[in-house]
N, CA, C and O atoms as CSV, one atom per row, in Angstrom:
chain,resi,resn,atom,element,x,y,z
A,1,MET,N,N,80.271,84.249,15.036
A,1,MET,CA,C,79.272,85.212,14.655
A,1,MET,C,C,79.758,85.961,13.409
A,1,MET,O,O,80.939,86.282,13.283
A,2,VAL,N,N,78.841,86.226,12.510
A,2,VAL,CA,C,79.129,86.995,11.300
A,2,VAL,C,C,78.173,88.176,11.267
A,2,VAL,O,O,76.963,87.999,11.407
A,3,GLN,N,N,78.704,89.382,11.083
A,3,GLN,CA,C,77.867,90.574,11.027
A,3,GLN,C,C,77.741,91.037,9.594
A,3,GLN,O,O,78.734,91.155,8.876
A,4,GLY,N,N,76.496,91.300,9.177
A,4,GLY,CA,C,76.208,91.754,7.827
A,4,GLY,C,C,76.386,93.251,7.671
A,4,GLY,O,O,76.655,93.957,8.643
A,5,SER,N,N,76.236,93.735,6.449
A,5,SER,CA,C,76.452,95.151,6.161
A,5,SER,C,C,75.356,96.057,6.722
A,5,SER,O,O,75.567,97.260,6.875
A,6,GLU,N,N,74.190,95.491,7.028
A,6,GLU,CA,C,73.086,96.291,7.554
A,6,GLU,C,C,72.927,96.147,9.061
A,6,GLU,O,O,71.895,96.523,9.616
A,7,GLY,N,N,73.947,95.602,9.727
A,7,GLY,CA,C,73.901,95.469,11.168
A,7,GLY,C,C,73.307,94.155,11.654
A,7,GLY,O,O,73.330,93.883,12.854
A,8,ASP,N,N,72.778,93.335,10.752
A,8,ASP,CA,C,72.244,92.042,11.160
A,8,ASP,C,C,73.412,91.094,11.433
A,8,ASP,O,O,74.527,91.330,10.968
A,9,TRP,N,N,73.160,90.030,12.181
A,9,TRP,CA,C,74.217,89.087,12.482
A,9,TRP,C,C,73.675,87.667,12.499
A,9,TRP,O,O,72.482,87.438,12.702
A,10,VAL,N,N,74.571,86.730,12.283
A,10,VAL,CA,C,74.240,85.310,12.281
A,10,VAL,C,C,75.245,84.606,13.179
A,10,VAL,O,O,76.452,84.788,13.021
A,11,GLY,N,N,74.758,83.805,14.118
A,11,GLY,CA,C,75.641,83.067,15.011
A,11,GLY,C,C,75.740,81.600,14.602
A,11,GLY,O,O,74.754,80.993,14.184
A,12,HIS,N,N,76.933,81.042,14.725
A,12,HIS,CA,C,77.164,79.633,14.406
A,12,HIS,C,C,77.944,79.001,15.551
A,12,HIS,O,O,79.083,79.396,15.800
A,13,PRO,N,N,77.355,78.017,16.268
A,13,PRO,CA,C,78.049,77.391,17.393
A,13,PRO,C,C,79.063,76.339,16.918
A,13,PRO,O,O,78.837,75.139,17.075
A,14,MET,N,N,80.168,76.792,16.343
A,14,MET,CA,C,81.212,75.892,15.851
A,14,MET,C,C,82.527,76.652,15.836
A,14,MET,O,O,82.546,77.874,15.982
A,15,ASN,N,N,83.613,75.938,15.661
A,15,ASN,CA,C,84.902,76.622,15.595
A,15,ASN,C,C,85.108,77.215,14.202
A,15,ASN,O,O,84.358,76.913,13.274
A,16,PHE,N,N,86.126,78.056,14.066
A,16,PHE,CA,C,86.350,78.772,12.823
A,16,PHE,C,C,86.685,77.833,11.673
A,16,PHE,O,O,86.240,78.056,10.548
A,17,ALA,N,N,87.458,76.791,11.935
A,17,ALA,CA,C,87.843,75.867,10.868
A,17,ALA,C,C,86.621,75.203,10.246
A,17,ALA,O,O,86.548,75.071,9.024
A,18,GLU,N,N,85.662,74.785,11.066
A,18,GLU,CA,C,84.444,74.178,10.532
A,18,GLU,C,C,83.617,75.201,9.769
A,18,GLU,O,O,83.074,74.893,8.708
A,19,TRP,N,N,83.517,76.425,10.304
A,19,TRP,CA,C,82.774,77.476,9.609
A,19,TRP,C,C,83.388,77.755,8.245
A,19,TRP,O,O,82.665,77.839,7.252
A,20,LEU,N,N,84.701,77.899,8.177
A,20,LEU,CA,C,85.388,78.182,6.917
A,20,LEU,C,C,85.204,77.040,5.930
A,20,LEU,O,O,84.969,77.286,4.747
A,21,TYR,N,N,85.304,75.807,6.385
A,21,TYR,CA,C,85.095,74.643,5.519
A,21,TYR,C,C,83.698,74.670,4.917
A,21,TYR,O,O,83.533,74.485,3.711
A,22,ARG,N,N,82.700,74.898,5.750
A,22,ARG,CA,C,81.320,74.933,5.255
A,22,ARG,C,C,81.094,76.086,4.271
A,22,ARG,O,O,80.368,75.932,3.289
A,23,TYR,N,N,81.711,77.229,4.532
A,23,TYR,CA,C,81.596,78.374,3.619
A,23,TYR,C,C,82.230,78.038,2.271
A,23,TYR,O,O,81.657,78.347,1.226
A,24,LEU,N,N,83.400,77.413,2.283
A,24,LEU,CA,C,84.102,77.094,1.050
A,24,LEU,C,C,83.416,76.010,0.216
A,24,LEU,O,O,83.597,75.965,-1.001
A,25,ILE,N,N,82.627,75.133,0.856
A,25,ILE,CA,C,81.922,74.123,0.068
A,25,ILE,C,C,80.558,74.605,-0.401
A,25,ILE,O,O,79.831,73.861,-1.061
A,26,GLY,N,N,80.198,75.858,-0.062
A,26,GLY,CA,C,79.004,76.449,-0.641
A,26,GLY,C,C,77.809,76.593,0.274
A,26,GLY,O,O,76.723,76.922,-0.204
A,27,GLU,N,N,77.955,76.363,1.563
A,27,GLU,CA,C,76.828,76.568,2.471
A,27,GLU,C,C,76.665,78.055,2.776
A,27,GLU,O,O,77.628,78.817,2.698
A,28,GLU,N,N,75.458,78.463,3.119
A,28,GLU,CA,C,75.180,79.862,3.462
A,28,GLU,C,C,75.588,80.098,4.910
A,28,GLU,O,O,74.802,79.876,5.831
A,29,MET,N,N,76.814,80.546,5.102
A,29,MET,CA,C,77.363,80.703,6.439
A,29,MET,C,C,77.527,82.162,6.863
A,29,MET,O,O,77.990,82.429,7.972
A,30,ALA,N,N,77.158,83.100,6.009
A,30,ALA,CA,C,77.310,84.522,6.344
A,30,ALA,C,C,76.004,85.269,6.124
A,30,ALA,O,O,76.025,86.456,5.798
A,31,GLY,N,N,74.876,84.605,6.293
A,31,GLY,CA,C,73.582,85.253,6.129
A,31,GLY,C,C,72.853,84.757,4.895
A,31,GLY,O,O,73.332,83.876,4.181
A,32,TRP,N,N,71.702,85.330,4.659
A,32,TRP,CA,C,70.849,84.932,3.551
A,32,TRP,C,C,71.548,85.160,2.218
A,32,TRP,O,O,72.117,86.226,1.983
A,33,ASP,N,N,71.505,84.172,1.359
A,33,ASP,CA,C,72.062,84.242,0.010
A,33,ASP,C,C,73.560,84.586,0.012
A,33,ASP,O,O,74.023,85.390,-0.797
A,34,SER,N,N,74.297,83.971,0.924
A,34,SER,CA,C,75.728,84.255,1.031
A,34,SER,C,C,76.597,83.114,0.524
A,34,SER,O,O,77.822,83.174,0.636
A,35,ALA,N,N,75.985,82.086,-0.028
A,35,ALA,CA,C,76.770,80.952,-0.512
A,35,ALA,C,C,77.666,81.388,-1.666
A,35,ALA,O,O,77.241,82.128,-2.553
A,36,ALA,N,N,78.888,80.927,-1.643
A,36,ALA,CA,C,79.853,81.287,-2.687
A,36,ALA,C,C,80.638,80.042,-3.065
A,36,ALA,O,O,81.759,79.846,-2.598
A,37,LEU,N,N,80.058,79.209,-3.902
A,37,LEU,CA,C,80.741,77.985,-4.325
A,37,LEU,C,C,81.335,78.210,-5.709
A,37,LEU,O,O,80.610,78.471,-6.669
A,38,TYR,N,N,82.617,78.110,-5.801
A,38,TYR,CA,C,83.316,78.205,-7.065
A,38,TYR,C,C,83.877,76.822,-7.367
A,38,TYR,O,O,84.840,76.402,-6.727
A,39,PRO,N,N,83.295,76.100,-8.333
A,39,PRO,CA,C,83.743,74.734,-8.590
A,39,PRO,C,C,85.183,74.701,-9.071
A,39,PRO,O,O,85.708,75.677,-9.607
A,40,GLY,N,N,85.789,73.573,-8.867
A,40,GLY,CA,C,87.179,73.407,-9.264
A,40,GLY,C,C,88.071,73.319,-8.045
A,40,GLY,O,O,87.612,73.516,-6.920
A,41,PRO,N,N,89.317,73.032,-8.254
A,41,PRO,CA,C,90.228,72.904,-7.119
A,41,PRO,C,C,90.633,74.256,-6.543
A,41,PRO,O,O,90.584,75.279,-7.227
A,42,VAL,N,N,91.028,74.243,-5.296
A,42,VAL,CA,C,91.533,75.435,-4.629
A,42,VAL,C,C,92.936,75.709,-5.165
A,42,VAL,O,O,93.753,74.793,-5.257
A,43,LEU,N,N,93.218,76.951,-5.514
A,43,LEU,CA,C,94.541,77.346,-6.009
A,43,LEU,C,C,95.269,78.108,-4.921
A,43,LEU,O,O,94.776,79.120,-4.423
A,44,LEU,N,N,96.440,77.623,-4.555
A,44,LEU,CA,C,97.306,78.311,-3.606
A,44,LEU,C,C,98.525,78.817,-4.349
A,44,LEU,O,O,99.131,78.084,-5.132
A,45,GLU,N,N,98.887,80.067,-4.107
A,45,GLU,CA,C,100.082,80.627,-4.727
A,45,GLU,C,C,101.110,80.948,-3.650
A,45,GLU,O,O,100.840,81.714,-2.725
A,46,TYR,N,N,102.279,80.358,-3.781
A,46,TYR,CA,C,103.388,80.654,-2.883
A,46,TYR,C,C,104.225,81.736,-3.545
A,46,TYR,O,O,104.855,81.494,-4.575
A,47,LEU,N,N,104.233,82.911,-2.967
A,47,LEU,CA,C,104.948,84.044,-3.545
A,47,LEU,C,C,106.447,83.894,-3.321
A,47,LEU,O,O,106.864,83.257,-2.353
A,48,PRO,N,N,107.263,84.471,-4.202
A,48,PRO,CA,C,108.708,84.362,-4.045
A,48,PRO,C,C,109.182,85.068,-2.781
A,48,PRO,O,O,108.670,86.127,-2.416
A,49,THR,N,N,110.155,84.475,-2.126
A,49,THR,CA,C,110.708,85.070,-0.912
A,49,THR,C,C,112.121,85.585,-1.121
A,49,THR,O,O,112.729,86.125,-0.196
A,50,GLY,N,N,112.646,85.425,-2.316
A,50,GLY,CA,C,113.986,85.905,-2.623
A,50,GLY,C,C,114.091,86.273,-4.089
A,50,GLY,O,O,113.184,85.969,-4.864
A,51,PRO,N,N,115.166,86.916,-4.484
A,51,PRO,CA,C,115.303,87.369,-5.866
A,51,PRO,C,C,115.428,86.234,-6.889
A,51,PRO,O,O,115.113,86.439,-8.061
A,52,ASP,N,N,115.872,85.063,-6.484
A,52,ASP,CA,C,116.068,83.953,-7.415
A,52,ASP,C,C,114.879,82.996,-7.465
A,52,ASP,O,O,114.948,81.974,-8.148
A,53,GLN,N,N,113.799,83.302,-6.762
A,53,GLN,CA,C,112.662,82.390,-6.695
A,53,GLN,C,C,111.515,82.893,-7.552
A,53,GLN,O,O,111.408,84.084,-7.845
A,54,ARG,N,N,110.653,81.951,-7.951
A,54,ARG,CA,C,109.457,82.279,-8.730
A,54,ARG,C,C,108.211,81.925,-7.932
A,54,ARG,O,O,108.269,81.196,-6.942
A,55,THR,N,N,107.089,82.458,-8.384
A,55,THR,CA,C,105.814,82.105,-7.774
A,55,THR,C,C,105.502,80.652,-8.099
A,55,THR,O,O,105.631,80.220,-9.245
A,56,ARG,N,N,105.088,79.898,-7.077
A,56,ARG,CA,C,104.759,78.479,-7.253
A,56,ARG,C,C,103.267,78.297,-7.023
A,56,ARG,O,O,102.730,78.804,-6.039
A,57,GLU,N,N,102.584,77.577,-7.920
A,57,GLU,CA,C,101.153,77.317,-7.789
A,57,GLU,C,C,100.931,75.857,-7.404
A,57,GLU,O,O,101.546,74.948,-7.960
A,58,VAL,N,N,100.025,75.658,-6.429
A,58,VAL,CA,C,99.676,74.320,-5.965
A,58,VAL,C,C,98.153,74.229,-5.977
A,58,VAL,O,O,97.475,75.148,-5.517
A,59,TYR,N,N,97.616,73.142,-6.493
A,59,TYR,CA,C,96.162,72.938,-6.550
A,59,TYR,C,C,95.735,71.915,-5.520
A,59,TYR,O,O,96.389,70.888,-5.339
A,60,GLY,N,N,94.638,72.198,-4.850
A,60,GLY,CA,C,94.088,71.292,-3.865
A,60,GLY,C,C,93.008,70.419,-4.484
A,60,GLY,O,O,92.894,70.343,-5.707
A,61,PRO,N,N,92.200,69.749,-3.632
A,61,PRO,CA,C,91.148,68.877,-4.144
A,61,PRO,C,C,89.985,69.652,-4.756
A,61,PRO,O,O,89.841,70.853,-4.528
A,62,GLU,N,N,89.167,68.964,-5.527
A,62,GLU,CA,C,87.956,69.563,-6.113
A,62,GLU,C,C,87.011,69.965,-4.993
A,62,GLU,O,O,86.904,69.272,-3.981
A,63,ARG,N,N,86.325,71.090,-5.178
A,63,ARG,CA,C,85.311,71.528,-4.213
A,63,ARG,C,C,83.940,71.152,-4.743
A,63,ARG,O,O,83.649,71.337,-5.925
A,64,SER,N,N,83.114,70.633,-3.878
A,64,SER,CA,C,81.738,70.316,-4.254
A,64,SER,C,C,80.928,70.115,-2.997
A,64,SER,O,O,81.477,70.007,-1.901
A,65,MET,N,N,79.626,70.066,-3.159
A,65,MET,CA,C,78.737,69.887,-2.011
A,65,MET,C,C,78.665,68.439,-1.634
A,65,MET,O,O,77.964,68.081,-0.687
């Protein structure tokens, strides 16, 4: 279930992983006009965990419908 800012809610009979996947590929999963598709690969940043380490960037697959 997703609750909107005005108290409305939308229910989805699926697990969180499927909901998140559908949201990331651009489906309206959080109410009317909630699609958020940003084309291009997913960028993950691994932050440094020690003084001698640097931030590492890893790119995932292209996102599309």
